[in-house]
N, C-alpha and C positions, 0 to 999 in steps of 0.2 A: 615173646615178642616184643620185648621191652627194647632188647638188644638190638633189633631190626630195626624198629620205629625211631631208635634214638640214634641210629646211622643215617636213615633216609631222611628225617625231617629237617635237619641242616642243611641239607641238599636243596629241599624245596625254597628253605626260607631265602638262601642265597638266590635260587633263581628268580624268587618273586619280588627280590629287592632289584633285580638288574632289570625286570618286566616293568616293576614300578618306575624306576628312573628312566627307561627308555619311553615309557609314555609320557612322562614329565616334563623331560627336557629333549627337546627336537635338534638332536645332534645325528648327523649324517652317519649311515652305516661305514664310511672311510675311516670315522673317529675311533674305529675298533682294531685297527692293522697294526699298531705299535704292541696293543694288548694280546693280538694274535701270535706276533714275533716272540715277545717277551713268553707266552706259554710255551710255543713249541720249541724254541729254540734255547731258553734258560730256565725255566721254572721245572717243566716236567723232566727234561734230560737229568736234573739234578734229584729228583724225584726216583727216577729208574736207577741212576747210577748207587744213591745211599741204600735201597732196599736190598739189592743184589750185591753191593760191597759187604754189609754187615752180616752176610750168611756165610758161614763156614764152608770152603770149598767141597771137604770131605761129603757134608751133608748133600751137594749137589749130585754126587756122585750116583745115580740110580737111572741107567737108560733105558729101563723098560717102563718106569713110570714116566718118563721124559715122552719114549714112543707113544704111549697110551694116552696120554692128555694131549700131547700135539696133532695126533691122526684124529682125535674126536674133535678139537677146535676146528682143523683143516676141513673137516667133513662138514660141520655146521656152517664154516664160512662158504662153502661150494654149493651148499643147500640154499642158501640163502641169497647167493649170487644167482644162481639159477631161476630162483623166484622172481629176483630183479631183472633178470635180461627176458622172461617172460612178459611181465606187467609192462617193463619199458620199452619192450620191443627192441631189444639187442643195445641199448645204451651202455655200452662199457664200463664208462666213469662214474655214472649213476649206480651201475650195479656194484659195483667194486665197494663203496659205501654202504650199500646194503648188504652186502655179504660180510662185510666188517659188522654191522648193528648186528648179526646174527651169530656173531662167533666170537667176538670182544666182548669179554666182560669186564666189571667195574673192579679189576682186580688190583687196580693201584689204591684206589680210595676206599672201596667197602670193603673189598676182599680181606685185605689184613686184619682191618680191625674186627670184622664180623668172625672170622676164622678162630683168631687168639683168644677172642671173647668167648667163645663156645666150645673151642676145642684145645684153648691151653697153649704153652709155648712149644708142644711137640709139633704143632701145625706150622713152624717157621720155616723149614726145610721145604715141604712141598709147596708151601704157599710161594718161596723163593724161586723154586723150579718152575711153577706154572707161570709167574710172574714173568721170568727172564727168558723161556722159550718161546710163551706165545707170542712175547713180544717180538722176538727175532721172528718167529713165523710169520706175523700178520705184517709188521712193518718191511718185509722182505716183499710180501705177495702184492701188497697196496702200492707201494713205488713201481713196481714191476708191470701192474695191469694199466695202473696210470700211463706209463709211459706207452705202452699198446696204444693205449685209449686215444695218445697224441693225435692232432691235425695235421702235424707236419708232414711231408712227404720225404721218408729219409731210408737211406738204403737198410739192408738187413743188417750188416755190421755196425751201424750207426745206431742202430733202435738197440741192439745187443749192449754196447758199448753205455747208452743212456742208462737202460734199466742198471747195470750193473754201479755205476756212478751215483745213481739215486738212493739204491739199496745201500752202498757203502758209506754215502755222506749223510744218509738220513740221521738226523740227531738223538732220537731213541735208540736205534741200533747201536751207534757211536758210544751213548751213554750204558748201554746195556753190558755190551763188550768189554767197557772199560771198569765195568762193577766186576765181573767175573775175573778180571785180569788183577784188579785189587784183592778182591778174595783169593785167587791163586797163590799171591806174593805177599800176601798179609801186609799189603800197604794201608798204612793210615796217614790222612792227610794232616798238615798242620792245623792246630786247635782253631785259629782264625778262619781258614779256608772251610773248614768243617762247619763252622757255625755259619758262615756266608751260604754253604749248601743247603744246611737246614732251614735256615729263610726262607730260600728259594724253594724248597721243597713243600714248606708249611703255604706258602704264597699260592701254589700251583692249583690245588683245588678252590678256594675261594674268587681265584681270577677268572677261571674257566667256567664256574656255574655261574658268575655274574654278567659273562660275557654271554654265554646262554641265553639267559633273561632277557638280555638287550636285544640280542638277534629276533629273540621270540616276538619281542614288542615291534622292533623295526621291520621283520619281514613274516608277518603271521603265514599260518597253514589255513588256508581256507577249509579243505578236505583232506583226511588222512587217506592217502592212498594204499591200496591193499598189500604193496610190499611191507609197510611199514607194521601193521598186528602180526601178519606172517614172521616177520623177520623176531620180533617180540616171542611169539612162540617158541620159534627153533632157539631162540636164546635161554629162554627162561625153562623149557620143556624137553626139546630133543637134545640139547646139547648134554644136560646131566645125564641122560640117558644113554647117550654114546659114550661119555666117559666110562659109565658103571660097565657098559658092557665090555668094552674094551680093556678096561682094567681086570675084567673078569677072566679075558683070555690071557692075560699077559701076566697075571697074580702070581703068588698071593702077596699080599701086601698087608700091613697093620692096619688096623680099624682106624688110626688119626688119619692116616695118608689117603685112604680109600675115603671117609666121610671130608675130607679137606677139598679133594680134587672134585667130589661131587657138589660141593657146596658153591666151591668158585664156579665151575661151570654153569650155575643156576643163578648168577650174580645177572643184574641188569645190563644192557647195553653202554659199556664204559663213555663217558665223557669226553674220552678222545675217539671216538666216532663224529661226534659233531665238530671238534677242533679239527679232525682231519679234511671233513666236507668242507668248513672255511677255508682251509689250507689250500683245496683244490679247485673251490668255487663251484663244487656240484652237489645236491642232493642235500642242501644244508637246511632248509625247512623241515624235510623229512628226518632228516638225523636229529634235530632238535625232537621232534615229536617222538621218535623211537626212545630218546634219554627219559624224556619225562614220562610216557607211557609206562616204558619198560621197569622204571624206578618206583612208578607208584602200584604196579602190580605185583611185583617183587617183593614189598612188603608183605603181601598175603602168601605169596608163592614160596620164601624163603622162609616164614614160618611153619607153614605144611611141612616142607622138608625137614624142618629141626624137630619137629613131634612125629615125624613118620619112621619106622625102621627099614631098612632097607629088605628086599624079599627075601625070604629065609633060605629059599634051596639054592640062592646062587651066593651066600654069604660063606660057605665054607671053601668055595672055590676062588675067592678074592682075597680073603684076609687072613690075616694071623692075629690072633686076640692077644691083646696087651693090657696089663692093667693101667686102667684109667678112670678112677673112681670118680675123680675131680669133675667129670664133664657131664653137665645135666642131661645131653643128648645120649649120650653113651647108656646112662643109667635108664632111659626110658626106652632101651633096646630091649626086645625078647630074642633069646639065643636058644630056646627050647625048637627040641625037633618034633614036637607033639602036633 
């Protein structure tokens, strides 16, 4: 439990700092505009690029694993999106962010730290794959749906071109694809540039979490609508189940890869859900609540997941056992057939 708590508590500390500052100093919401720009266009792209670029390309060549995890993420997104459409009576823009809350876990901040702490360095490749392709999937879906939700009356051709442009020019997509290209060509940026990107990467989480706290202070949510807890349940419970079932059908995979995928799927809604909501100006209060509620509940659900073995009847169809004695999670599993 200590690993999960140690990862979650700094999140809440930065959020509460932002909340306290927002209550203490009367600065209008417009004062966050440049901070939003820094997070979306500077800090987070540096984070995405460095994580993907530092993973050897040969470790990223596992199409069955990619298909399984992406399909699970897509299904979780669509389930939460459908809930949002029902609750919000056809609000496409708000439901898109609700879908993001149900499908996009904290794979950039909590994911790598938690997976590597509990599963060791063998988890690096599956973490990078999930990070890379979930970002490509979701940050293709979101701009496309947001373009369709636009109020401007445009022709079909113009709408299609707008969707393509918003996907192709999204900073997260560009950074991820550049990371894949760097991994393929073994490109290493100059030391000064790499250090600059490392500074930006390290600034991404604190800046975004502080902004989240300030937003909660300036725009408090009076009541939590139904789609928020439902999105959290989809993210923390349904998504990991979908991953396990799909990898059961597409396996076998090694133990480490299966457990990494389930662990990553069970992460709480990502801070990028809130950042994206602010970017588009929709579902902002609900997004902040989903991140806060999901992160709080995940302290218990992640610990439960770490202490529980996968269902034994499914295991032979999913995994190829490998020696991994150092992992406390693996040591807690029972592989007997009795």
